[in-house]
C-alpha positions in Angstrom: 14.6 -4.4 74.8 16.5 -7.4 73.6 13.8 -8.1 71.0 14.0 -4.5 69.8 17.8 -4.8 69.4 17.5 -8.1 67.6 15.0 -6.7 65.1 17.2 -3.6 64.5 20.2 -5.8 63.9 18.2 -8.0 61.5 17.0 -4.9 59.6 20.6 -3.6 59.4 21.8 -7.0 58.1 19.1 -7.1 55.5 20.0 -3.6 54.3 23.7 -4.5 54.1 22.9 -7.6 52.0 20.3 -6.2 49.6 21.3 -2.6 49.2 24.4 -3.3 47.1 22.4 -5.7 45.0 19.9 -3.0 44.3 22.6 -0.6 43.3 24.1 -3.2 40.9 20.7 -4.0 39.5 20.1 -0.3 38.6 23.6 0.2 37.1 23.8 0.5 33.4 25.6 -2.1 31.3 28.9 -0.7 29.9 29.6 -1.8 26.3 32.7 -1.3 24.2 31.7 -1.2 20.5 34.3 -2.6 18.0 32.3 -2.2 14.8 31.9 -4.6 11.9 34.2 -7.4 10.8 33.8 -8.4 7.1 35.6 -9.5 4.0 32.8 -8.2 1.7 33.8 -5.8 -1.0 30.7 -3.6 -0.5 32.5 -1.0 1.6 29.7 1.6 1.4 27.1 -0.8 2.8 29.5 -2.0 5.5 30.3 1.6 6.6 26.6 2.5 6.8 25.8 -0.7 8.7 28.7 -0.1 11.1 27.4 3.4 11.9 23.8 2.2 12.2 24.7 -0.5 14.7 26.5 2.1 16.9 23.5 4.4 16.8 21.1 1.6 17.6 23.3 0.4 20.5 23.3 3.9 22.0 19.5 4.1 21.8 18.9 0.9 23.9 17.8 1.7 27.4 20.1 0.6 30.2 23.3 0.6 28.1 26.3 3.0 27.9 28.4 2.6 24.8 32.0 3.5 24.2 33.2 3.6 20.6 36.3 1.5 20.3 36.3 1.0 16.5 39.9 0.7 15.1 38.8 2.5 12.0 35.6 4.6 11.7 35.8 4.8 7.9 35.6 1.1 7.1 34.9 -2.4 8.5 37.8 -4.5 9.9 38.9 -7.5 7.9 39.7 -9.4 11.2 38.3 -9.5 14.7 40.0 -6.6 16.5 42.1 -7.0 19.7 39.9 -6.2 22.7 41.4 -3.8 25.2 40.5 -4.3 28.9 38.4 -1.4 30.3 35.6 -1.0 32.8 33.1 -2.3 30.2 31.4 -5.6 30.9 30.8 -6.4 27.2 32.9 -6.2 24.0 30.4 -5.9 21.1 31.0 -6.4 17.4 29.2 -7.6 14.3 30.3 -10.0 11.6 28.8 -9.6 8.1 29.0 -12.0 5.2 27.2 -11.8 1.8 26.0 -14.6 -0.5 23.6 -15.0 -3.4 20.2 -16.7 -2.8 18.4 -18.9 -5.4 17.2 -15.8 -7.2 20.6 -14.4 -7.6 20.0 -11.6 -5.0 22.5 -10.7 -2.4 21.6 -11.8 1.2 23.5 -10.3 4.1 24.1 -12.5 7.2 24.8 -10.5 10.3 26.1 -12.2 13.4 26.0 -10.0 16.5 28.5 -10.9 19.1 28.6 -9.8 22.8 31.8 -11.0 24.5 31.7 -10.9 28.3 35.0 -9.6 29.6 34.9 -11.5 32.8 34.9 -15.0 31.3 35.6 -14.4 27.6 32.3 -16.2 26.5 30.8 -15.0 23.2 27.0 -14.6 23.2 25.7 -14.4 19.6 22.7 -14.2 17.4 22.5 -14.3 13.6 20.0 -12.9 11.2 19.7 -12.8 7.4 18.7 -9.6 5.6 17.9 -9.1 1.9 18.9 -5.4 1.8 20.4 -2.6 3.7 16.9 -1.3 4.4 16.1 -4.7 6.1 19.3 -4.4 8.2 18.3 -0.9 9.3 14.8 -2.0 10.3 15.6 -5.3 11.9 19.1 -5.1 13.4 18.1 -3.3 16.6 15.8 -6.2 17.6 18.7 -8.7 17.0 21.1 -6.5 19.0 18.7 -6.2 21.9 18.1 -10.0 21.8 21.8 -10.8 22.3 22.2 -8.3 25.1 18.8 -8.9 26.8 20.2 -11.5 29.2 23.3 -9.5 30.0 21.9 -6.1 30.9 20.0 -5.0 34.0 16.3 -4.3 33.6 15.3 -0.7 33.4 12.3 -0.1 35.6 11.8 3.4 34.3 11.4 2.1 30.8 8.7 -0.3 32.0 6.9 2.6 33.7 7.2 4.7 30.5 5.6 1.8 28.5 2.9 1.5 31.1 2.1 5.2 30.8 1.9 4.9 27.0 -0.5 2.0 27.3 -2.7 3.9 29.7 -2.6 7.0 27.5 -3.5 4.8 24.4 -6.5 3.5 26.2 -7.7 7.0 27.3 -7.2 8.7 23.9 -8.1 5.9 21.6 -4.8 6.3 19.7 -2.9 3.1 19.0 0.8 3.6 18.6 1.2 0.1 17.1 -1.0 1.1 14.2 1.5 3.8 13.1 4.2 1.2 12.2 5.4 1.6 8.6 7.3 3.9 6.3 6.4 7.6 6.3 7.5 10.7 4.3 7.1 14.4 4.7 10.4 15.8 6.1 11.9 17.9 3.2 15.5 16.7 3.8 14.7 13.1 4.8 14.7 10.1 2.5 12.2 8.2 4.7 10.9 7.9 8.2 10.4 4.4 9.6 8.2 3.8 12.6 8.5 0.4 14.3 6.1 -1.4 16.6 6.8 -0.6 20.2 7.0 3.2 19.8 10.5 3.4 18.3 11.8 4.4 14.8 14.3 6.2 12.6 14.5 9.3 10.5 16.9 8.6 7.6 18.2 11.9 6.1 19.2 12.3 2.5 22.7 13.3 3.7 23.1 9.8 5.1 22.5 10.6 8.8 20.1 8.5 10.9 18.2 9.9 13.8 16.5 7.6 16.4 13.0 8.6 17.5 10.5 7.5 20.1 6.8 7.9 19.8 4.4 8.5 22.8 0.9 9.6 23.4 0.9 13.2 24.8 -1.9 15.7 24.6 -0.9 19.3 24.0 -2.3 22.5 22.5 0.4 24.3 20.5 -0.3 27.6 18.6 -4.0 26.8 18.9 -3.7 23.3 17.5 -4.7 20.3 19.6 -2.3 17.4 19.3 -2.1 14.0 21.0 1.1 12.4 19.7 4.7 13.4 20.5 7.7 12.1 18.5 11.0 12.9 20.0 14.7 12.6 18.9 16.6 10.1 21.0 20.3 10.7 21.6 22.5 13.7 21.2 22.0 16.2 18.4 24.1 16.1 15.3 24.8 18.8 12.8 23.5 16.5 10.1 20.0 16.7 11.8 19.8 20.3 10.6 20.4 20.0 6.8 18.2 23.1 6.2 20.9 25.3 7.9 24.2 26.3 6.5 26.8 23.8 7.7 28.6 26.3 9.9 25.4 27.2 11.8 24.4 23.6 12.1 27.8 22.7 13.7 27.5 25.5 16.2 23.9 24.8 17.3 24.2 21.0 17.4 26.3 21.1 20.6 23.5 22.8 22.6 20.3 22.2 20.6 17.3 20.7 22.4 16.0 17.3 21.0 13.9 17.8 17.9 10.2 17.0 18.6 7.0 16.7 16.6 3.6 17.2 18.1 1.1 15.6 15.8 -2.5 14.7 15.4 -3.6 11.7 13.3 -5.9 13.4 10.8 -6.4 10.2 8.8 -5.1 6.6 9.0 -2.1 7.6 6.9 -1.6 11.3 7.7 0.0 13.1 10.7 -0.2 16.8 11.0 1.1 19.3 13.5 4.1 21.3 14.7 7.9 20.5 14.5 10.1 22.0 17.3 13.6 22.5 16.0 16.4 25.0 15.4 15.4 27.6 12.7 17.4 30.3 10.9 16.9 33.9 11.8 18.4 37.2 10.6 20.8 37.1 13.6 21.7 33.4 13.3 19.6 30.6 14.8 17.1 30.0 17.5 14.7 27.4 18.8 11.5 27.6 16.9 8.4 25.9 15.4 7.4 25.1 11.9 4.3 23.3 10.5 4.9 19.7 9.7 3.0 16.7 8.2 3.9 13.1 7.6 2.2 10.8 5.1 2.5 7.0 5.2 3.9 5.5 2.0 
């Protein structure tokens, strides 16, 4: 009886010690985003970069972001004053421009994560030769500086495992899709990155994060094995084919846009797009034919 009680007490003590640690481990990292600090005169580039960094931060698994930018319309000339909140991290980027030996502008982006508890600044710097390079490469740099500060996300690892297994079973390699694509009527370009992530860059300036996974489906008689899904909340700018008033109304409740594709050649995706479409009575969730071609 004494041994039984001892074992029960030991089990209870183990639970009390490790259960709180498990809860903390699963908790998302809270980040306050303070935008871009720069003295550059290229205000348009800085505004776009500032918005892109915010979007990319929000798309990182295991992170919750609160927008604390002092001015959404432009970069700040000085490092802003951080306001104490429940966030663990204050995040901001510093951008400087200079000419390289060929006379081209090179952008240096320094991504800073300040831990509120001790005030230590964790940073990483990257040079980019264009706004396009910033768009493609910045997320990796942001994840790099935050990787040691955020809790692992087991569900993300499981999702990747599922993708790998699906790739093996179907013969479709997501990594081979990396590159720049076109095909959306109102999009400037579509960028698919290695690792099953990417962006749709609209002609109206909006940027939609997407994720790519292997998923078999039969839709309207068409067999597909690839699903591309919008990541994050819907935005009226994601529906440029609709009148602005309708787009604003439907964005609040619209389901994420998805594409179900088959790879019909090394550089062609064909299938169905699931999105909001216009009807005689307004809008509704619907499907349209879609195809993407690698540039």
